[in-house]
C-alpha positions in Angstrom: 99.1 115.6 128.6 99.0 118.9 130.3 101.1 121.7 128.9 103.3 123.8 131.1 105.3 126.8 129.9 107.1 127.2 133.3 109.9 124.5 132.7 113.3 125.8 131.8 116.6 124.3 130.7 120.2 125.6 130.5 121.3 126.9 127.2 124.0 125.0 125.4 127.3 126.8 125.6 129.0 127.7 122.3 131.0 124.7 121.0 129.2 122.2 123.3 127.4 119.3 121.5 123.7 119.7 122.0 121.3 116.9 122.6 118.9 117.9 119.8 119.3 119.0 116.2 116.6 121.0 114.5 116.8 121.3 110.7 115.0 124.0 108.7 114.9 123.6 104.9 114.5 127.2 103.9 113.1 128.1 100.5 112.2 131.7 99.6 110.1 132.2 102.8 110.0 135.8 104.1 106.5 136.5 105.4 106.3 133.9 108.1 110.0 133.2 108.8 110.5 135.7 111.7 107.5 134.2 113.6 108.7 130.7 113.0 112.2 131.5 114.3 110.9 133.4 117.4 108.7 130.5 118.4 111.6 128.0 118.1 113.9 130.1 120.1 111.3 130.5 122.8 111.2 126.7 123.5 111.5 125.8 127.2 113.9 123.0 126.2 116.9 124.9 125.1 119.6 122.2 124.5 119.4 122.3 120.7 121.0 123.7 117.7 118.9 125.0 114.8 120.5 124.3 111.4 119.1 126.3 108.5 119.9 125.1 105.0 119.0 127.9 102.6 117.9 126.6 99.2 116.4 130.0 98.3 116.8 131.8 95.0 116.4 135.2 96.7 118.8 136.8 99.3 116.2 138.2 101.7 115.5 134.9 103.6 119.2 134.6 104.4 119.4 138.1 105.7 116.5 137.5 108.1 118.2 134.3 109.4 121.5 136.0 109.8 120.0 138.8 111.9 118.6 136.1 114.3 121.9 134.2 114.3 123.7 137.3 115.4 121.6 137.3 118.6 121.5 133.5 119.3 124.4 131.2 118.8 122.2 128.1 118.5 121.3 129.1 115.0 123.7 127.8 112.3 123.1 129.1 108.8 124.2 127.5 105.6 123.5 128.8 102.1 123.5 126.1 99.4 125.8 126.8 96.5 123.1 125.8 94.0 119.5 124.7 94.4 119.2 121.2 95.8 115.4 120.5 95.8 113.4 119.4 98.8 114.6 115.8 99.1 118.3 116.6 99.0 117.9 119.7 101.2 116.0 117.8 103.9 118.8 115.2 103.9 121.3 118.1 104.0 119.7 119.5 107.2 120.1 116.1 108.9 123.7 115.8 107.8 124.6 119.4 108.9 123.0 118.9 112.3 126.0 116.6 113.1 126.1 114.1 116.0 122.9 114.6 118.1 120.7 112.2 120.0 117.4 113.5 118.6 116.5 115.3 115.4 113.4 117.2 114.0 112.7 119.0 110.8 110.9 122.4 111.2 109.0 124.3 108.6 109.9 127.9 107.7 106.3 129.0 108.0 104.9 127.2 111.1 104.5 128.1 114.8 105.3 126.0 117.9 104.1 126.1 121.5 107.0 126.7 124.0 106.5 123.2 125.3 106.6 121.5 121.9 110.2 120.2 122.1 110.1 119.4 125.8 106.9 117.3 125.4 108.5 115.0 122.8 111.8 114.7 124.7 109.9 113.4 127.7 108.4 110.7 125.6 111.7 109.6 124.0 113.4 109.5 127.4 110.6 107.6 129.1 110.0 105.1 126.3 113.2 103.6 124.9 111.4 101.8 122.1 109.8 104.9 120.7 111.7 106.1 117.6 109.5 109.0 116.8 107.2 111.3 118.9 105.0 114.0 117.4 102.3 116.3 118.7 98.7 117.0 117.8 98.4 119.6 115.1 96.5 122.9 114.9 95.9 123.6 111.1 96.0 127.3 110.4 95.6 129.4 107.2 97.8 132.1 105.8 96.5 134.6 108.3 97.1 132.4 111.3 93.5 131.5 111.9 92.5 128.0 112.8 91.1 126.0 109.9 88.1 123.8 110.5 89.3 120.3 110.0 87.9 117.0 111.3 90.3 115.8 114.1 91.9 112.4 113.8 92.1 110.0 116.7 95.5 109.8 118.5 97.9 107.4 116.8 100.3 105.3 118.8 101.9 101.8 118.4 102.9 101.5 122.0 102.1 98.0 123.3 102.1 96.3 119.9 104.5 93.6 118.8 106.6 94.0 115.7 104.1 92.5 113.3 101.2 94.5 114.8 103.2 97.7 114.7 104.2 97.4 111.1 100.6 96.6 110.1 99.2 99.5 112.1 101.5 102.0 110.5 101.3 100.7 106.9 97.6 100.0 106.8 96.0 102.5 109.2 98.6 105.3 109.6 97.3 108.7 108.6 98.8 112.2 108.4 102.4 111.1 107.5 103.1 114.7 106.5 102.5 115.7 110.1 104.4 112.8 111.7 107.5 113.7 109.7 107.8 116.9 111.7 108.1 115.1 115.0 111.2 114.3 117.0 113.2 111.3 115.8 115.9 109.2 117.5 118.8 110.3 115.2 120.3 106.8 114.9 117.0 105.3 113.9 116.4 108.1 111.3 119.8 107.4 109.8 119.2 103.7 109.5 115.8 104.4 107.8 117.6 106.3 105.0 116.3 109.8 105.9 114.6 110.7 102.6 114.5 108.4 99.6 114.4 110.0 96.1 110.7 109.1 95.5 107.3 110.8 95.5 105.8 110.9 99.0 109.2 110.4 100.7 107.7 111.1 104.1 105.5 108.1 103.9 108.3 105.8 102.8 110.5 107.1 105.7 107.9 106.4 108.3 107.1 103.0 107.0 110.8 102.0 107.1 111.0 103.6 110.6 108.2 101.4 111.8 110.5 98.3 111.5 112.7 99.8 114.2 110.4 100.8 116.9 107.2 102.6 118.1 105.7 105.8 116.8 103.7 107.8 119.4 101.6 110.9 119.2 101.6 113.4 122.2 98.2 114.2 123.4 98.6 118.0 123.2 98.1 120.6 120.4 101.6 122.0 120.3 102.3 122.7 116.6 100.5 125.2 114.3 100.9 123.9 110.8 100.3 126.6 108.2 98.9 125.6 104.9 100.3 127.8 102.1 99.7 125.8 98.9 97.3 123.1 97.7 98.7 119.7 97.2 99.3 118.4 93.7 101.6 115.7 92.2 103.0 118.2 89.7 103.9 120.6 92.5 105.5 117.8 94.5 107.6 116.7 91.5 108.8 120.3 91.0 109.7 120.9 94.7 111.2 117.5 95.5 113.8 117.4 92.8 116.0 119.7 90.8 116.7 116.9 88.4 113.9 114.4 88.3 115.0 110.7 88.5 114.0 108.7 85.4 111.7 106.4 87.4 109.5 109.3 88.4 107.6 108.8 85.1 106.6 105.3 86.3 103.5 104.6 88.5 104.6 105.9 91.9 102.8 103.2 94.0 104.8 100.5 92.2 108.1 102.5 92.4 107.7 103.1 96.2 106.7 99.5 96.9 109.9 98.3 95.1 111.9 100.8 97.1 110.5 99.5 100.3 111.1 95.9 99.4 114.7 96.7 98.3 115.7 98.6 101.4 113.8 96.6 104.1 114.1 93.0 102.7 116.4 92.5 99.7 119.2 94.8 100.7 118.5 94.6 104.5 121.5 94.0 106.7 119.3 92.0 109.1 120.1 88.3 109.3 116.7 87.7 111.1 114.4 86.0 108.6 111.3 87.5 110.3 112.6 91.0 109.8 113.0 90.4 106.0 109.5 88.9 106.0 108.2 92.1 107.6 110.0 94.1 105.0 108.2 92.3 102.2 104.9 92.5 104.0 105.4 96.3 104.4 106.0 96.7 100.6 102.9 94.6 99.7 100.6 96.3 102.1 101.8 99.7 100.8 101.1 98.7 97.2 97.6 97.3 97.9 96.8 100.5 99.9 98.0 103.1 97.5 97.6 101.6 94.0 94.0 102.8 93.9 95.3 106.4 94.3 97.6 106.2 91.3 96.9 109.3 89.2 95.8 111.4 92.2 96.3 115.1 91.5 96.8 114.6 87.7 94.4 115.7 85.1 93.1 112.1 84.5 92.7 111.5 88.3 92.8 108.3 90.3 90.5 105.4 90.8 89.7 106.8 94.2 88.9 110.2 92.8 86.7 108.7 90.1 84.8 106.5 92.5 84.1 109.3 95.0 83.6 112.0 92.4 86.6 114.2 93.6 87.6 115.6 90.2 86.0 119.0 89.3 84.8 117.8 85.9 83.2 114.7 87.5 81.4 116.9 90.0 80.2 119.0 87.1 78.8 116.0 85.3 77.2 114.7 88.5 75.5 118.1 89.0 74.1 118.1 85.5 72.8 114.5 85.8 71.2 115.3 89.1 69.6 118.4 87.7 68.2 116.5 84.7 66.9 113.8 87.0 65.2 116.4 89.2 63.7 118.0 86.1 62.3 114.7 84.9 60.8 114.0 88.4 59.1 117.4 88.3 57.7 116.8 84.9 56.5 113.4 86.0 54.8 114.9 89.0 53.1 117.6 86.8 51.7 114.9 84.5 50.3 112.9 87.4 48.6 116.0 88.8 46.9 116.8 85.5 
């Protein structure tokens, strides 16, 4: 898709219901926040409100947002009375956005091309069965420089039937953490439960969403995703919840598979037997795909990390064994020469 920065749209008048809600879960971000806000306000598609739910423990992020809100009525700022944690604050953003047709979460440290929003709106308006559109990503570092990363092929479920679509997302879907920053049909997002109180809630949301319609990636690099911290299970547990649910201590692949089965099959409102079957299939596929990764990010590691030598201490052992093997080969070669 070619990107054009020449399109323009009328700004929503104060009090008028916008077509799109953008939700920014804000947490102690100061350094990159002005750049993020400027790039959102520069969107060529202007019919949106930007809801910012401030979960910060410091006052400065709120001051920055309020200085922008004083100049642009599309920004609506809320300060949480007490810290909510990531899961509840992401849900809070969606709730505060009110009645909108489309919704997207936006990070407090990223940068967007002016055509980012318009490109996704075009997809949702042209393809009624698409429930989520998201762009290609430019990974950047803390200084805004592009990080070298192997590109993934474009992902789209357009043209697949229900069974094929669910299988494609649950078995072959990649980059769920990028997909979740796309533009959703608000009604479909609501039916999918927004964010469940589990680890990897973005994955669970998108799997549940796949039962409702298509997911489509726009063929244009329109979002600069800034990496600020390395991933770890411990960090995710700390950021997702203020008060950790009791079941977080259980194996997360099993917990998440049960959550999927409960919401998409057991408790599902659908009277269509095939839909419940797809729900069970979704849960089973998830479990078989992710159970080998149980333990990933912990000190003990996962089956995958052990098999591929991803843990630092395993790499160290492998280097030592390789060094000893090379020493023995050298010694063997010396004896043969003599």
